Every structure is written in C-alpha cells, then in structure tokens.
N, C-alpha and C positions, 0 to 999 in steps of 0.2 A: 969645404965640403966635403963628404962622408962616400964612403964606398957602399953602394947596395950590398943587401945581405945576400947571402949564400944560399937557395935555396934548393942547391943540386941534390942533400940528403934528404930534402921535407917529403915525408911519403902524406898523400893528397889522402883521404877517407872517400870511401863510394860516392859519397854524397859529391863530394867537392869536385871528384874525378867525371860524374857524370853533366853538372853545371859547365865544366873545362869544355866538353864535346860537346855541349850542348850551342856553346858560344864560337866554336870552333866552326860549327856547321852554319850559324849561322851568318858568320864570317864568311866562309866559301858562299854560300845563297850570294849575300850581296857581293861579293865580287863579282859573278856570275851574272848578277844584273846590271854591273855596272858596264860589263864588257856585250850585252847586248842591247845594241843603240834606240832601239824600239820601248825594250822595257827599262830603260835609263832613263826618256823622255817623259816616260810617265811618271816618274818617282821624281823627277827636277822637277816636273808642274807639280805632282802632289807636295812636293817639301819646300816647294816656295811658297804655298798656303799655309802653311805647317810653322815655317819660317825653322825647320830645320834642315839636315846633311841630308842631298839623297841617302847616304852609305847608312848612317842612322836608320832614316824610313826603312830601308829596304832590311836591313838586319831585324829591327822592329816586326818589321810584317810577318819574319820568319820564325819569332816566336808565338808570331798570332795566329800558325797557320794558313796565313797568305800567302800565295805562292801566282807570282806575276807569268814567270818564266813555263808554268806551263799551260797556261790560259792565254796564252797568245791566239 
C-alpha cells in the first residue's frame, strides 16, 4: 500500500476552484433532495428507470438546472 499524495500545499486554479464549488453545491442539493421524503420518492422512481442511484440523479439534475425542491 502507498500513502495518498499530500495536497495540503496545492494551489487550485480559478477554474478548478469554480468546479469544486459547483460539485459542493450539487452535493448539498442532492443531500437536501434525499432528506425530503416527497422529492426522494420522485428520484427513487426516476433512478430505477434510468438504472442510476437517486443521489447521482439528483446531483446530475442540479448541473442541468432542474430543481425539484422548489417545484413541490
């Protein structure tokens, strides 16, 4: 086994920082969507048809601009 690389001193570019922020927001949206029983049920049904996980589908919807939390 090897130790993972130490990235504590790494400086991210502006583009990398923006992308990391987008992923952080997408994860927060997916977490909120999975916490809401009605929205989670919608994602579970859609995910079963698409052969994906509800979490990944919710995160993907965030990137596509689809927000089921505000459309209840």
